[in-house]
VOLUMDO-841014 format. One record per residue (C-alpha): residue number from 0; residue in three letters; x, y negated, z. Coordinates in Angstrom, 3 decimals, always signed. Layout:
N
NUM; ALA; X; Y; Z;
...
END
This chain:
475
0; MET; +4.482; +22.067; +0.015;
1; GLY; +2.166; +24.913; -0.644;
2; PHE; +1.443; +27.919; -2.750;
3; CYS; -0.778; +27.603; -5.930;
4; GLY; -4.743; +28.194; -5.165;
5; ILE; -5.075; +29.448; -8.432;
6; ARG; -2.610; +31.675; -8.729;
7; GLU; -0.938; +30.004; -11.734;
8; CYS; +2.634; +29.405; -10.386;
9; GLY; +2.521; +33.213; -9.014;
10; ASN; +4.648; +33.604; -5.415;
11; ARG; +6.590; +30.816; -6.239;
12; PRO; +5.454; +26.615; -4.099;
13; CYS; +3.276; +24.989; -6.513;
14; TRP; +4.398; +21.466; -7.644;
15; VAL; +2.356; +20.840; -10.699;
16; GLY; -1.024; +19.431; -9.190;
17; HIS; -2.686; +23.119; -8.488;
18; TYR; -4.611; +23.143; -5.405;
19; MET; -2.747; +23.790; -1.936;
20; PRO; -4.478; +25.438; +0.766;
21; CYS; -4.942; +22.895; +3.449;
22; HIS; -2.482; +23.819; +6.095;
23; ALA; +0.752; +24.191; +3.799;
24; GLY; -0.285; +21.724; +1.318;
25; TRP; -0.050; +17.798; +3.598;
26; VAL; +0.950; +18.683; +6.867;
27; GLY; +4.963; +20.048; +5.982;
28; PRO; +5.763; +16.873; +4.056;
29; THR; +3.723; +14.527; +6.177;
30; VAL; +5.703; +15.254; +9.524;
31; PRO; +9.110; +14.530; +8.142;
32; ILE; +8.417; +11.401; +6.102;
33; CYS; +6.088; +9.966; +9.391;
34; ILE; +9.666; +10.571; +11.478;
35; TYR; +11.876; +8.767; +9.147;
36; GLY; +9.288; +5.803; +9.062;
37; PHE; +9.157; +6.239; +12.928;
38; PHE; +12.957; +5.666; +13.258;
39; SER; +13.828; +3.297; +10.173;
40; MET; +11.176; +1.015; +11.595;
41; MET; +12.218; +1.744; +15.385;
42; ARG; +14.123; -1.549; +15.374;
43; PRO; +14.837; -3.467; +18.904;
44; ILE; +16.849; -6.167; +17.883;
45; GLU; +13.896; -7.424; +14.810;
46; PRO; +11.715; -9.972; +17.707;
47; PHE; +14.901; -11.079; +18.568;
48; MET; +16.646; -11.969; +15.659;
49; THR; +16.558; -15.196; +15.354;
50; GLU; +17.918; -15.440; +19.131;
51; PHE; +20.895; -13.339; +18.137;
52; LEU; +21.420; -15.519; +14.851;
53; THR; +21.568; -18.976; +16.744;
54; GLY; +23.122; -17.579; +19.978;
55; THR; +26.557; -16.752; +21.251;
56; TYR; +27.150; -13.495; +19.685;
57; LYS; +26.847; -15.256; +15.235;
58; ASN; +27.186; -19.180; +16.750;
59; LEU; +24.275; -20.362; +13.477;
60; THR; +22.398; -23.324; +13.365;
61; THR; +18.267; -23.041; +12.888;
62; GLU; +18.768; -24.674; +10.074;
63; GLN; +21.553; -22.240; +8.808;
64; VAL; +19.395; -19.448; +9.263;
65; ASN; +16.043; -20.943; +7.876;
66; ARG; +17.333; -21.979; +4.580;
67; GLN; +20.620; -20.017; +3.985;
68; VAL; +20.374; -16.285; +5.663;
69; TYR; +16.772; -16.144; +5.839;
70; PRO; +15.823; -16.675; +2.191;
71; VAL; +18.877; -14.274; +0.997;
72; TRP; +17.068; -10.715; +1.644;
73; THR; +13.474; -12.483; -0.934;
74; TYR; +15.152; -13.232; -3.583;
75; SER; +18.043; -10.306; -3.218;
76; SER; +14.702; -7.730; -2.972;
77; LEU; +13.479; -9.785; -6.516;
78; VAL; +16.819; -8.438; -8.517;
79; PHE; +16.813; -4.893; -6.787;
80; LEU; +12.831; -4.273; -7.103;
81; ILE; +12.999; -3.507; -10.936;
82; PRO; +15.580; -1.083; -11.355;
83; VAL; +14.268; +0.526; -8.002;
84; LEU; +11.197; +0.747; -9.902;
85; LEU; +12.235; +2.580; -13.146;
86; VAL; +14.158; +4.700; -11.485;
87; THR; +12.478; +6.115; -8.723;
88; ASP; +10.519; +8.723; -10.318;
89; PHE; +12.775; +9.610; -12.325;
90; LEU; +15.237; +10.472; -9.022;
91; ARG; +11.718; +12.052; -7.467;
92; TYR; +11.694; +9.890; -4.531;
93; LYS; +14.034; +11.395; -2.184;
94; PRO; +17.322; +10.120; -3.153;
95; VAL; +16.304; +6.682; -3.002;
96; ILE; +14.516; +7.157; -0.043;
97; ILE; +18.329; +7.869; +1.750;
98; LEU; +19.646; +4.440; -0.116;
99; GLN; +16.954; +3.154; +2.389;
100; GLY; +18.328; +4.576; +5.036;
101; LEU; +22.113; +4.393; +4.520;
102; SER; +20.710; +0.224; +3.022;
103; HIS; +19.428; -0.206; +6.907;
104; THR; +22.327; +1.658; +8.475;
105; THR; +24.853; -0.710; +6.624;
106; ALA; +23.289; -3.848; +7.289;
107; PHE; +23.160; -3.834; +11.027;
108; VAL; +26.376; -2.482; +10.637;
109; LEU; +27.435; -5.851; +9.150;
110; LEU; +25.211; -7.764; +12.146;
111; LEU; +27.150; -6.026; +14.278;
112; VAL; +30.860; -6.533; +13.540;
113; GLY; +30.912; -9.732; +11.373;
114; SER; +30.416; -13.181; +12.036;
115; GLY; +30.011; -16.088; +10.374;
116; VAL; +26.958; -17.583; +7.516;
117; ARG; +28.355; -15.193; +4.859;
118; SER; +28.385; -12.347; +6.730;
119; ALA; +25.033; -12.160; +7.560;
120; GLN; +23.817; -13.426; +4.268;
121; LEU; +25.386; -9.592; +3.310;
122; ALA; +23.872; -7.777; +6.145;
123; PHE; +20.171; -9.843; +4.743;
124; PHE; +21.536; -8.520; +1.008;
125; SER; +21.845; -5.022; +2.234;
126; TYR; +18.446; -5.252; +3.915;
127; SER; +16.704; -6.374; +0.939;
128; ILE; +17.774; -3.079; -0.973;
129; ALA; +15.888; -1.172; +1.796;
130; MET; +13.222; -3.447; +1.118;
131; ALA; +13.316; -2.889; -2.420;
132; ALA; +13.444; +0.717; -1.942;
133; ASP; +9.828; +1.193; -0.124;
134; VAL; +7.686; +2.071; -3.058;
135; ALA; +9.679; +5.280; -2.579;
136; TYR; +8.619; +6.197; +1.443;
137; PHE; +4.992; +5.431; +0.215;
138; SER; +5.348; +7.126; -3.543;
139; TYR; +6.484; +10.344; -2.111;
140; ILE; +3.933; +11.540; -0.246;
141; TYR; +1.509; +11.155; -2.785;
142; SER; +3.944; +13.697; -4.993;
143; VAL; +3.734; +16.531; -2.481;
144; VAL; -0.094; +16.143; -1.789;
145; GLN; -3.402; +16.197; -2.787;
146; PRO; -5.429; +14.076; -3.618;
147; SER; -8.451; +14.632; -1.658;
148; GLN; -5.544; +14.086; +1.271;
149; TYR; -4.583; +10.944; +0.295;
150; GLN; -6.579; +8.951; +2.424;
151; ARG; -5.281; +10.703; +5.573;
152; VAL; -1.969; +10.591; +4.825;
153; THR; -1.875; +7.388; +3.864;
154; SER; -3.397; +6.272; +7.351;
155; TYR; -0.670; +8.180; +8.920;
156; VAL; +2.572; +7.532; +7.234;
157; LYS; +1.120; +4.137; +7.484;
158; ALA; +0.663; +4.596; +11.337;
159; ALA; +4.081; +6.084; +11.937;
160; ILE; +6.124; +3.111; +11.121;
161; LEU; +4.145; +0.753; +12.642;
162; LEU; +4.046; +2.871; +15.843;
163; GLY; +8.005; +2.966; +15.125;
164; TYR; +7.886; -0.834; +14.950;
165; SER; +5.731; -1.223; +18.063;
166; VAL; +7.775; +1.008; +19.907;
167; GLY; +11.209; -0.723; +18.991;
168; ALA; +9.644; -3.906; +19.990;
169; LEU; +8.462; -3.244; +23.097;
170; LEU; +11.660; -1.046; +24.594;
171; GLY; +13.902; -4.486; +23.706;
172; GLN; +11.337; -6.319; +25.359;
173; LEU; +11.281; -3.997; +28.466;
174; LEU; +15.389; -3.416; +27.899;
175; LEU; +15.621; -7.820; +28.213;
176; SER; +13.093; -8.784; +30.480;
177; LEU; +13.384; -5.948; +32.946;
178; GLY; +16.672; -4.182; +32.272;
179; GLY; +18.806; -7.268; +31.842;
180; VAL; +20.462; -5.619; +28.709;
181; SER; +22.028; -8.144; +26.219;
182; LEU; +20.901; -8.271; +22.577;
183; TYR; +23.961; -6.976; +21.490;
184; CYS; +22.976; -4.038; +23.174;
185; LEU; +19.716; -3.938; +21.436;
186; ALA; +21.347; -4.203; +17.746;
187; ILE; +23.427; -1.090; +19.136;
188; VAL; +20.213; +0.909; +20.359;
189; THR; +19.004; -0.457; +16.203;
190; LEU; +21.917; +0.900; +14.710;
191; ILE; +21.235; +4.348; +16.376;
192; SER; +17.677; +3.979; +15.512;
193; VAL; +18.389; +3.635; +11.801;
194; THR; +20.901; +6.267; +11.964;
195; ILE; +18.690; +8.153; +12.991;
196; SER; +16.385; +7.849; +10.013;
197; LEU; +19.325; +8.164; +7.670;
198; ILE; +19.680; +11.839; +8.484;
199; THR; +16.520; +12.678; +8.908;
200; SER; +15.742; +11.507; +5.373;
201; LEU; +18.693; +14.438; +4.097;
202; PHE; +15.929; +16.827; +5.207;
203; LEU; +12.929; +15.684; +2.939;
204; PRO; +11.470; +18.147; +1.085;
205; MET; +12.287; +17.697; -2.565;
206; PRO; +9.611; +17.451; -5.074;
207; LYS; +10.096; +20.363; -7.751;
208; THR; +9.739; +18.202; -11.126;
209; THR; +9.920; +14.564; -11.786;
210; GLY; +6.883; +12.580; -11.238;
211; SER; +7.811; +9.986; -14.060;
212; LEU; +5.530; +10.152; -17.128;
213; PHE; +7.527; +7.558; -19.115;
214; LEU; +10.477; +9.081; -18.721;
215; LYS; +9.502; +12.740; -18.611;
216; GLY; +8.983; +12.668; -22.444;
217; SER; +12.086; +10.667; -22.916;
218; LEU; +14.167; +13.448; -21.091;
219; SER; +12.550; +16.635; -22.966;
220; ALA; +13.171; +15.081; -25.933;
221; GLN; +16.696; +13.890; -25.686;
222; GLN; +16.898; +17.506; -24.404;
223; GLY; +15.551; +19.493; -27.377;
224; SER; +17.328; +17.216; -29.822;
225; SER; +20.554; +18.133; -27.759;
226; GLY; +20.033; +21.715; -28.028;
227; GLU; +19.541; +21.158; -32.165;
228; ASP; +22.914; +19.567; -32.023;
229; ASN; +24.907; +22.140; -29.814;
230; GLN; +23.472; +24.397; -32.365;
231; GLU; +24.910; +22.679; -35.490;
232; SER; +28.599; +21.660; -34.479;
233; GLY; +30.253; +21.658; -30.889;
234; SER; +30.529; +17.969; -31.265;
235; GLN; +29.010; +14.723; -32.023;
236; ASP; +30.257; +11.192; -33.371;
237; ALA; +29.990; +8.802; -30.389;
238; TRP; +28.374; +6.069; -32.506;
239; VAL; +25.718; +9.118; -33.505;
240; LYS; +25.557; +9.880; -29.883;
241; SER; +24.688; +6.113; -29.255;
242; VAL; +21.813; +6.051; -31.623;
243; ILE; +20.185; +8.668; -30.408;
244; ALA; +20.439; +7.303; -26.889;
245; ALA; +18.836; +3.796; -27.977;
246; LYS; +16.599; +5.511; -29.755;
247; HIS; +15.185; +7.648; -26.519;
248; PHE; +15.196; +4.471; -24.609;
249; GLY; +13.335; +2.915; -26.828;
250; THR; +10.781; +5.585; -27.066;
251; MET; +10.699; +5.347; -22.608;
252; PHE; +10.211; +1.740; -22.560;
253; LYS; +7.233; +2.263; -25.384;
254; ARG; +6.028; +5.065; -22.760;
255; LEU; +6.187; +3.046; -19.781;
256; ALA; +4.176; -0.366; -21.765;
257; LEU; +1.208; +1.996; -22.478;
258; ASP; +1.498; +3.028; -18.929;
259; PHE; +0.919; +0.122; -17.575;
260; ARG; -2.214; -0.521; -20.177;
261; LYS; -3.287; +2.197; -18.858;
262; CYS; -2.633; +1.364; -14.866;
263; TYR; -4.286; -2.001; -14.886;
264; SER; -7.382; -1.522; -17.472;
265; SER; -9.589; -1.139; -14.506;
266; VAL; -10.398; -4.341; -12.964;
267; ALA; -11.999; -2.367; -9.588;
268; MET; -8.274; -1.536; -9.059;
269; LEU; -6.840; -4.642; -10.782;
270; PHE; -8.270; -6.217; -7.633;
271; PHE; -7.001; -4.071; -5.366;
272; CYS; -3.525; -4.686; -6.595;
273; ILE; -4.051; -8.182; -6.506;
274; TRP; -5.072; -8.345; -2.994;
275; ALA; -2.092; -5.898; -2.333;
276; SER; +0.646; -8.149; -3.519;
277; MET; -0.721; -11.579; -2.713;
278; GLY; -1.010; -10.189; +0.953;
279; LYS; +2.412; -8.506; +0.766;
280; CYS; +3.646; -12.290; -0.335;
281; GLY; +1.780; -13.886; +2.665;
282; PHE; +2.732; -11.892; +5.017;
283; TYR; +6.393; -11.343; +5.092;
284; GLN; +6.369; -15.201; +4.760;
285; VAL; +4.614; -15.477; +8.167;
286; ALA; +6.393; -12.678; +9.728;
287; GLY; +9.699; -13.417; +8.491;
288; TYR; +9.456; -17.344; +10.040;
289; ILE; +7.236; -16.650; +12.590;
290; GLN; +10.101; -16.968; +15.326;
291; LEU; +11.029; -20.316; +14.168;
292; LEU; +7.497; -21.449; +14.913;
293; TRP; +7.589; -20.137; +18.420;
294; VAL; +11.308; -21.725; +19.042;
295; TYR; +9.456; -25.111; +17.755;
296; MET; +7.009; -24.589; +20.483;
297; GLU; +9.212; -22.984; +22.733;
298; PRO; +12.751; -23.932; +22.334;
299; GLY; +14.129; -22.810; +25.397;
300; ASN; +12.278; -19.890; +26.617;
301; PHE; +10.705; -18.517; +23.199;
302; THR; +12.048; -14.784; +23.357;
303; ALA; +10.166; -14.558; +26.659;
304; PHE; +7.338; -12.240; +25.398;
305; ASN; +8.146; -11.885; +21.416;
306; GLY; +9.090; -8.311; +21.733;
307; ALA; +5.783; -7.866; +23.311;
308; VAL; +3.694; -9.805; +21.033;
309; ASP; +5.047; -7.830; +18.184;
310; GLY; +5.296; -3.964; +19.911;
311; ILE; +0.902; -5.427; +20.990;
312; SER; +0.177; -6.741; +17.557;
313; THR; +2.091; -3.491; +15.301;
314; LEU; +0.320; -1.126; +17.471;
315; SER; -3.274; -2.617; +17.410;
316; GLY; -2.326; -2.312; +13.589;
317; ALA; -1.490; +1.289; +13.801;
318; ALA; -4.637; +1.714; +15.530;
319; ALA; -6.193; -0.167; +12.961;
320; THR; -4.821; +1.822; +9.802;
321; VAL; -5.625; +5.667; +11.923;
322; ALA; -9.325; +4.563; +11.907;
323; VAL; -9.494; +3.208; +8.298;
324; GLY; -8.471; +7.024; +7.505;
325; HIS; -11.484; +8.121; +9.065;
326; MET; -13.978; +5.166; +7.931;
327; SER; -16.383; +6.378; +5.726;
328; LEU; -17.622; +3.102; +3.002;
329; GLU; -18.613; +3.223; -0.231;
330; TRP; -15.560; +1.389; -1.260;
331; SER; -16.245; +0.531; -4.694;
332; VAL; -19.458; -1.565; -3.851;
333; TRP; -17.976; -3.474; -0.603;
334; GLY; -14.073; -2.899; -0.960;
335; GLU; -13.716; -6.664; -2.543;
336; LEU; -15.910; -8.075; -0.048;
337; VAL; -14.170; -6.718; +3.137;
338; LEU; -10.939; -8.012; +2.157;
339; GLY; -12.647; -11.391; +1.253;
340; GLY; -14.007; -11.703; +4.226;
341; PHE; -11.297; -9.966; +7.052;
342; THR; -8.935; -12.290; +4.761;
343; PHE; -10.433; -15.395; +6.375;
344; LEU; -10.497; -14.089; +9.721;
345; ILE; -6.002; -14.416; +8.535;
346; ALA; -6.749; -17.659; +6.884;
347; GLY; -8.669; -19.092; +10.175;
348; ALA; -5.681; -17.296; +12.571;
349; LEU; -3.343; -19.073; +10.920;
350; PHE; -5.042; -22.525; +10.585;
351; LEU; -5.095; -22.563; +14.692;
352; MET; -1.620; -21.223; +15.140;
353; ASP; -0.171; -24.308; +13.333;
354; TRP; -2.594; -26.511; +15.131;
355; THR; -2.130; -25.705; +18.851;
356; ASP; +0.965; -26.147; +21.222;
357; ASN; -0.163; -23.426; +23.386;
358; ILE; +2.493; -20.135; +22.629;
359; TRP; -0.296; -18.001; +24.183;
360; ILE; -2.901; -18.657; +21.455;
361; SER; -0.041; -19.039; +18.858;
362; TYR; +0.672; -15.308; +20.238;
363; SER; -2.754; -13.857; +19.914;
364; CYS; -3.462; -15.253; +16.410;
365; PHE; -0.667; -13.589; +15.618;
366; ILE; -1.753; -10.527; +16.818;
367; LEU; -5.062; -10.664; +14.972;
368; PHE; -3.302; -11.726; +11.716;
369; LYS; -1.144; -8.526; +11.852;
370; THR; -3.308; -6.331; +13.242;
371; ILE; -6.045; -7.206; +9.940;
372; TYR; -3.059; -7.254; +7.784;
373; MET; -2.054; -3.774; +8.417;
374; GLN; -5.691; -2.910; +8.104;
375; LEU; -6.335; -4.298; +4.444;
376; SER; -3.219; -3.179; +3.172;
377; THR; -3.940; +0.676; +4.326;
378; ILE; -7.392; +0.043; +1.924;
379; CYS; -5.542; -1.411; -1.150;
380; THR; -2.986; +1.628; -0.790;
381; PHE; -5.495; +4.064; -0.782;
382; GLN; -7.606; +2.939; -3.311;
383; ILE; -4.933; +2.305; -5.467;
384; ALA; -3.159; +5.758; -5.243;
385; LYS; -7.135; +7.270; -5.359;
386; THR; -7.174; +5.971; -9.513;
387; LEU; -4.131; +7.543; -10.415;
388; GLN; -2.545; +10.503; -11.752;
389; ARG; +0.807; +11.250; -9.260;
390; GLU; +3.146; +10.158; -12.234;
391; ARG; +2.346; +6.550; -12.315;
392; TYR; +2.841; +6.070; -8.225;
393; ALA; +5.663; +4.570; -7.939;
394; LEU; +5.291; +2.547; -11.237;
395; VAL; +2.347; +0.473; -9.764;
396; PHE; +3.607; +0.584; -6.741;
397; GLY; +6.312; -0.761; -7.342;
398; PHE; +5.343; -3.246; -9.739;
399; ASN; +2.891; -4.399; -7.130;
400; SER; +5.654; -4.965; -4.909;
401; PHE; +7.888; -6.868; -7.604;
402; VAL; +4.862; -9.089; -8.388;
403; GLY; +4.221; -9.865; -4.626;
404; THR; +8.174; -10.568; -4.072;
405; ILE; +8.021; -12.660; -7.379;
406; LEU; +5.350; -14.843; -5.390;
407; GLN; +7.554; -14.740; -2.058;
408; SER; +10.345; -15.816; -3.660;
409; LEU; +8.273; -18.479; -5.453;
410; LEU; +6.920; -19.602; -2.533;
411; THR; +10.490; -19.767; -0.896;
412; ALA; +12.021; -22.065; -2.988;
413; ILE; +9.106; -24.561; -2.893;
414; VAL; +8.166; -24.491; +0.975;
415; ILE; +11.977; -23.734; +2.322;
416; ASN; +14.429; -24.447; -0.510;
417; THR; +13.280; -27.639; -1.989;
418; LYS; +15.364; -30.522; -0.601;
419; SER; +13.605; -33.474; -1.623;
420; LEU; +10.230; -31.637; +0.710;
421; LYS; +11.886; -30.685; +3.808;
422; LEU; +9.048; -29.559; +5.264;
423; THR; +8.613; -28.780; +9.330;
424; ILE; +8.092; -25.466; +10.081;
425; THR; +4.201; -26.171; +11.132;
426; SER; +3.997; -28.217; +7.648;
427; GLN; +5.267; -24.498; +6.496;
428; PHE; +2.577; -23.161; +8.318;
429; LEU; -0.001; -24.855; +7.032;
430; ILE; +0.619; -23.841; +3.105;
431; TYR; +0.541; -20.076; +4.493;
432; ALA; -3.147; -20.576; +6.358;
433; SER; -4.425; -22.220; +2.794;
434; TYR; -2.604; -19.637; +0.601;
435; PHE; -4.854; -16.764; +2.774;
436; ALA; -8.017; -19.537; +2.227;
437; ALA; -7.402; -18.976; -1.276;
438; ILE; -7.041; -15.453; -1.595;
439; SER; -10.289; -15.541; +0.691;
440; LEU; -11.893; -17.429; -1.498;
441; LEU; -10.803; -15.175; -4.401;
442; PHE; -12.374; -12.260; -2.856;
443; THR; -15.176; -13.379; -1.212;
444; VAL; -16.280; -14.825; -4.636;
445; ARG; -15.627; -11.187; -6.388;
446; GLY; -16.644; -8.926; -3.615;
447; VAL; -20.511; -10.539; -3.901;
448; TYR; -20.390; -10.393; -7.582;
449; THR; -19.637; -6.567; -7.392;
450; ALA; -21.914; -5.829; -4.924;
451; LEU; -24.444; -7.688; -6.537;
452; HIS; -23.777; -5.912; -9.490;
453; MET; -23.316; -2.124; -8.740;
454; GLN; -26.780; -2.643; -6.385;
455; ARG; -29.075; -2.890; -9.956;
456; PRO; -31.237; +0.025; -10.759;
457; VAL; -29.548; +2.528; -12.361;
458; GLY; -31.129; +2.406; -15.626;
459; SER; -30.343; -0.949; -15.978;
460; SER; -26.680; -1.083; -16.947;
461; GLN; -25.471; +2.323; -15.025;
462; THR; -22.195; +3.019; -17.916;
463; GLU; -20.680; -0.322; -17.245;
464; GLY; -21.064; -0.003; -13.485;
465; ASP; -19.656; +3.429; -13.735;
466; SER; -16.707; +2.096; -15.420;
467; ASN; -15.867; -0.414; -12.762;
468; LEU; -16.052; +2.380; -9.773;
469; PRO; -11.997; +2.976; -8.688;
470; GLU; -13.183; +6.938; -8.381;
471; ALA; -14.586; +7.229; -11.461;
472; SER; -10.982; +8.194; -13.558;
473; ARG; -7.667; +9.181; -13.155;
474; LEU; -5.678; +6.879; -15.151;
END
């Protein structure tokens, strides 16, 4: 939060998009949201979640975990993303972030005290609410900093959650391997960490104006009509009120439809959104089921270095994310080609993970996979944010997450929950590798076309070329 640089807001804090000095404009809100992200992701039990569920603590079978427990959070996230998408901007982000912290805390309480498949499913149901609320975490920071700082703050808030996950994974590995600490104690440490994040969320600065472009107009119209009605009469018939409310909701959804058209009218931004959605789908499928692949490869000792591998991969991803924040590249020209080329490396790493029987090669490929994904995800995030007005952040990021979750649900239903297929875990990873290979082909072809198109002489197609630049206008 900072004060208006052009004095239009007087001595009051500026929240309406005017210039804010750098020392007050982005550091203040960035620090607490990074602290929240760090502790919300510092979860030492997660690299060993499969062992925790299938071990003596919960006594579930690998088949139950694979087909009954893990798919719950995918399907539930799909249900919760729509309401979260619609209310995040209107509630001004902070309440949704608090809900995310509360959901994380509830999930790990249920994992600690519950037993059986139903209890585990309920825990992952609560966890899915937190997953759906991720849009508020990433949209919040864009509502309180200037567009010129988007690339930097995006790298910081992403690095915070990656660093938190890395510290949690490495801490879990050290406590388990060197300290002889039980998995149940790791779950307790995780609960303490997410509780700290919940407390931190209460102290986040609250944006002073609603960012919801399509709700803002409806609410102001409703307030205006309510004021007129109050002047004319002290009470109004309930049926009349319902008609007015229906009219306002109709207006709201019309504005929502117009917003979607404006936000996705840029072809360049559309492709970044496509990668964000498809990449999210593939990443969570791989990360969610990688422990089962390692169980298959090393059934007697699969937890030996799970935490270390998760920690190292996340730490390298955090370093790559921060590096992206300081890279100077003409992303409008080379961005899609970069996505296509590095996605090819992701596909290659997954193919090798599927074909090898060596657990160390699998570990190395997973580190490479996660590092590259985190870097490319950060590129997509700040490129999308640079193209939008701040009122549309949660709308676009939420819709991208929704599309990604739809794809993930379809992939889960086909690959995991189709009883007729009964694919092995190695066959599942072969499909995931082919999925990323298809993404790589799409973006490589598109990237070559864009690079050639943008490198044409200025006089030949300047107008057409400018229309594709993500920075050309703010939608």
